[in-house]
N, C-alpha and C positions, 0 to 999 in steps of 0.2 A: 504494500500500500504506500502511496506517495504521502509526503507530509501534509498535515491537515490544512495548512495555508493554501495548498494547491487543490486538494480534494473537496474541501467544504467552502472554498471562497473563489479563488482565481479561475479554477477550471469547472466550476459549477454554475448553473443558471441561478440567478438571484433576482428577487423582485425589484423592478424599476432600475435595473442596472444593465448596461450594454455588455454582452459577452460574445466572444468569437465562438463559432460553432461549425459543425459539418452537418448540413441538414439534408434530410430526405423529404421531399414535398410530394404529396399525393393529391391527385384530383379524384374525389370519391363521390359516388352517387349516394342518395339517401338509403339505398339498400346495401351499402358497403361494398359496391363493386368498384374496383380501382380502374379509372379511365386513363390516367396518365401519371407518370412519375418523373421527377427531376431531382438532380443531386447538385448541391451548391455549397461552397464555402460561404458562410453567412455571418451576420451579426444579429443577435436576438436580443430584444428588449422585452422581458417578461413583465406583465402587469401585476404578477403576484407569485410568491413562492409558498406553496401549500404543503402542510403535512398530510399524510394519508387520512387522518381523522378529519381535518378541515375539508379536504376534497370530498370525503364521504358525506359530510354534512350538506355540501352543495348538491350532491347527487340526490340526497333524500329530501331536499327542499321542494315543497309543492310548486308545480308549474305556475300557478296563479301568482306566486310571490317572486317570480323570476323575470318578469317583463322588463324591468329596468336594471337588472343585475347582470352586468356583462360577464363577470366571472362565473356565476352559477349557470348562465346560459351556455357558455363555452364548455364547461365541464360536463354538463348534462348531455350536450350534443355528442361529445367524445364518448360518453358512457353508452349512448345508444348505438354508436358505431362499433364500439368494443364488444358489446353483447353479440352483435351480428357476426363480427370476425370470429369470436370464440365459438359460436354455434357452428359456423362453417368448418372450423378446424376440428371440432369434435365429431362432426358428421364424417369427416375424412379419416377419422381414426386416431386423432390426438388423445393422449391419455391425461386424465386428471388424477394426479397422484398427490401424496402428502408426505410431510416430514415433521418430526417432533421438535421443531425449532423453539428455543427458549430465549428469553431476554432477562437480564439482570438489572435490578435497580441498585445503583452504587451510592454509598455514602460520599458526600461531597468532599470530605476531608481525608478519610482513610482509604477511600475507593474500594472498601470491602462491600460485598453484596448485602443489601438489607432485605431484598425480596427476589424471588425467581418465579417467573411466570411463563406459561406457554404463549408463544407469539400469536397475536390476534391478526387475522387477515380480513380486510374489508373488500368491498367491490372495487374501491379505488385502487387497491393493489392489482386486481385483475385488469383494470383499465390500463394502467401503465404497462403491465406485462404484455397485453395484446399489441400495443403499438411498438413496443420494443421487439417483439417477435416479428411483427410485420416489417420493421426496418431491417432486422437481421436477414430475413429471407430475401427481401428486395435487393439489398446490397450484395448478397451472395450470388444472385443471378447476374447482377451487373458486372461484378469482377470476373465471373466465369466467362461471360461473353468476350471480354477483352483479354483475359489471361487463362485460357482453358486448362493449361498444365501447371500454372504457378499460383493458383488461388489458395489462400489459407482458409480451410473450411472446418466444420465440426460434424462428425458423424456419430450416430448412436446405433450400434449393431443390435439386431434382434436378440432377445435373451435365449440362452440355452434352455431347452425344456427341462432338463434335470435341475436347474436352479429354482424352478417353480414347483417341483414335486412336493416339497414339504408344505408349502402354503396351500396347494390344491387339496392335500389330504386334511389339513387343519380346517379349511373352509367347509369341507364336506361334512364335518361334525356339526356344523350349524345349518346344514341343508343348503349350502351355497355351492354353486358350480362355477369354476373359473376356467375359461378357455383362452389359450395363448397362441392359437394358430396364426393370428396376425394382430396388429395393434388395435384394429377396429373391433375385433371379437373380444379382445381383452377389455377394452374400454366398455363395451356393452355388458359384459359379464360383471364388471365392477359396479356399473350402474344398477344392474339387476340385484346384485348383492345388497346395495344400499337400500333398495326398496324392501327386500326381505327383512333387513335389520332396522327398519325405520323406527321401531320402538326404542332402539338404543343407537342414536346417530354416531356415538363415538366408535362403535364397532365398525361402522363403514369407514371411518377415518383410519382405524387400526389396520384394516385389510389393505387400504391404499398405502399406508406406511410400509407394511411388510412387502407389498408388491414392488415398491420403489427399491427395496433392498435386494430383490431378486434380479434386478436389471444389470446388464453389462454397463460399465462406465462409458460415457461419451468421450470422444477423442478428437484432438486437433490433428489435421493431416494436410498434406499437399495434394491438390486435385490430380496432379500428374502421376501419382503413385497408385491410384485405385481406379477401377472401372466405374462408370457413371452409376451403375446399379448398386455399388457399394458406398455411395455418398449419402444414402438415405438416413434420415434421423428418425428412428423408430418411435421415440416418445412423443415427438411433435408431428409425426406423420408428414414430414416435409422431405421432398426429393433432394433439396440442397439447403444448407443452413450454415451460418457463420456467426461470429461474435463481432459486432460493430459498435454497440451502444455504450460500452463502458471502458473507454481507453484510459481512464484515470486509475483503474484497478486491475486491468488485464492487458498483458503485452500483446496477446493475439489481436485485440481490437486495434492497437496501434499499427500493427502490420496491415490489417484490413483497411484502415484509414489511408495508409500510404498507397495500397493497391488501388483504392477507389479514386484517390487524388490523381494518380497516373491515368486511370481509365477515363476520367472526364477532362484530362488535359490541363490540369492546374499545377502539376508538379511532375518531374521525371520519376520513373520507377527506380528506387535505390538498387544499386548493383547487387547487394546481398539477397534481394528478393527475386533476382533473375536466375538464381541457381537452385535447381531441384534438390541437389545433394545438401545444400545449406538449409533449404526449407524442411527437408527430412529431419535433420538434426535439430532445427529450431522447434518443430512440432513435437518431437520426442521430449525435448527439454521442457516445453510448456506443459505437456501432459504430466511429467514428473513433478514439476512445481505446483501444478493444480492439485495433484494428489497430496503433496506435502502440506499445502495450505489447508486442505480438508482435515487432515490429521491434526494439524496445529489447532484448528478451530475446535475440534472435538475435545482435544486435551485441555484447551482453555475453559470449555464448558464444564468438564469434569473437575478442574481445579476450583473454579468459582462455586460449583455445587458443594464441594467438600467444605469450603470456607463458610458457606451459608449455613449448612446443617451442623457444623462444628461450633458455631458462635451463638451467643445469646442464651437466654433461658427459654423454657417451654412457652410457646405462644407469643414471644416478644421479638419477632422478626428474624428468628434463627433458632438453632437447637433442634431437638427431636420433634418430629411432626407425625401425626396420624392422618392417613389419607386413603381414599378409595383408589384401587388400581385394577388393571385388567391383565389377564394372563396372556403372554405372548408365546410361550413355549414351555413344554413340560418334559422333564428328564424321566424317562420310564425304563431305561436300560436296567436289567436285573442286577448287575454288579456295581451300579453307580449310587452315589448318595442321592436320595429323593430330593428333588428341588424343582423350581420353576422360575422363569423370568417374567417380570411384570413391567408394565408401563403405567406411570402415575400421571394422569391427565393434568392435574393441577399444576405440576411443575415441569411436565414434558420430559421427564427423566425415566430411565429404566434401571432395574437392579435385579439381582438374583436372590430369591428367597430359598434358604436352605432348611430342610427339615432334619437337622443333625440329631435332634433328640430321638427321632424315630429310627434313624439309621444306626445310632449308637447301641440300641438294644435289639437290633435285627428283628423288628416287630413283624410277626407273622400276620397281623391283622391289616397290614398295608397291602393294597392291591395296585399293581402297575398294569395299566391298560394302554399299550402302544397304539392300537387301532383308533381309540377314541382320544388319544393324547390326554390321558387322565390319570390322576393319583386318587385312590379312594381309601377310606379307613372304615373297617367294620367293627361292630361290637363283639368283644371276645366271647360273651355268653350267648347272645341271641343270634349272632352271625349276620344281623341286619346292618345295612350301610349307615354309618353315623355322619359321614361328611365326605365330600370329594372336591377336587380341584381339576378343572379341565381347561383346555385352551379357550381363550376369549371369555372365561368366567370373570365376574367381578368379585374382588376380595378386598379386605381391609388390611392395611399394613402400617407398620411404624418405621419411619426413616430416621436414622441417627448415624453418628460418626464414632467409630471406635478408634481411639488414639493410643499409640504406643510411643516408645522413645524415638523411633526413627521413621514412623509412617502414620498416616491416617487412612482409614478405610470406610467407605460408605456401606452401611449395613441396612438391609431391608428385612424386617421380621414380620411374620404373619400374625395377625390378630383375629381375623375371621376368614373362614370357619374355625371356630374355637377348638373343635375336635382334632384338628391337624396342627394347631398352634402349640408352641413350646410353653409348658406350664410356667416356667420361670419368667417368660416374657409377659404372660397374662398377670402374674403376681405383681410384677413391676408396674404394669399399667394400673392395677387397682391401687397400689400405694401412691402412685402419682396423682390419681384422681382424688384420693382422700386428702392429700396435701393441698390440692387446689381448693377443695371444699372448705378446708380449715382456714385458708387464707381469705377466702370470700367472706366467711363468717366474721373474721376479725375486722 
């Protein structure tokens, strides 16, 4: 990432300030049909800089209140077009996936996290996304026409069927069928799953999160190294695609800007972009750096999550928390410790719940069911089922941090169903509840 002076000021559009830009201009019908397109080095003077929340408030503003509001009128017209662009993409087979993104609220002095939340998406986010996607696709076609063997593009290979086997089996336990023959069939089956799980919308999001993880990673490449049929972007259902819209945070976009500038005749093509062998090495390096950035981002989230749950007292912006969670995966192998992975919607984090107290005594009443991705516990006397945990089930957990001399570890303990929970964890919960009641009385 470039210094903030560049990213948030000099190289970003700001309200009522002139800014140099590289613009894609479309002539579009009311039905979102692109009639003409032009590319220009330009100067933009924005009438406002809006947050996503502010833009959303304009989208939601009643039409009768927008007659003399230039900003609201402009944003609402863009929203109408974006909906039509999105509908067309989805009809073509573009996927609507999800990820458990989180955001941290930081203390202004210590910069330690005081809260962690799942990232909220608005229609305004989708509006911006649609026009960014349209710009990226439009620019990819332009540079390909001028440089068919030297264009920096981004491809997304179709997933390997074996990568989806686990998710297909898990979804089947909820009566959901997932088809991955092509992106259109996958998109349709995910939409159908959402309808079947409409009584619990988070399960729909959970299946989309797991579908994202089954995908092959997208890759930068030089157009001269692959046949046209291999340029396809599976997730976007786009024959060609590139990155153009974020040159302040991605080097690939800088290369594409230079290719586009040469294509429209405003600058010569740099020598290094004229060599296929150099572009090969460049794309490989960008792919490595992109992967490293992803890993660094995940490590940052893990670190801030640990700091949040390790700090403060119960209920005071940190410390241990009790929350609802959903089961992502269940370990049912005969010789393994009984455990399962959960996702906590409130914080957008996941963790492993270990039933060590059952494994320690090799309990014969524990039933492992690989076909249903389920752990069950039966009563020793009656033989009746006391409790079970299966994939996509809702459970109650306690999240806390275990600290030792040289490390901290995020621990997720099961609270409900109680029959599977560790008795010592339940006893600790009762003691904590009593302490809180005593404090309240005082």
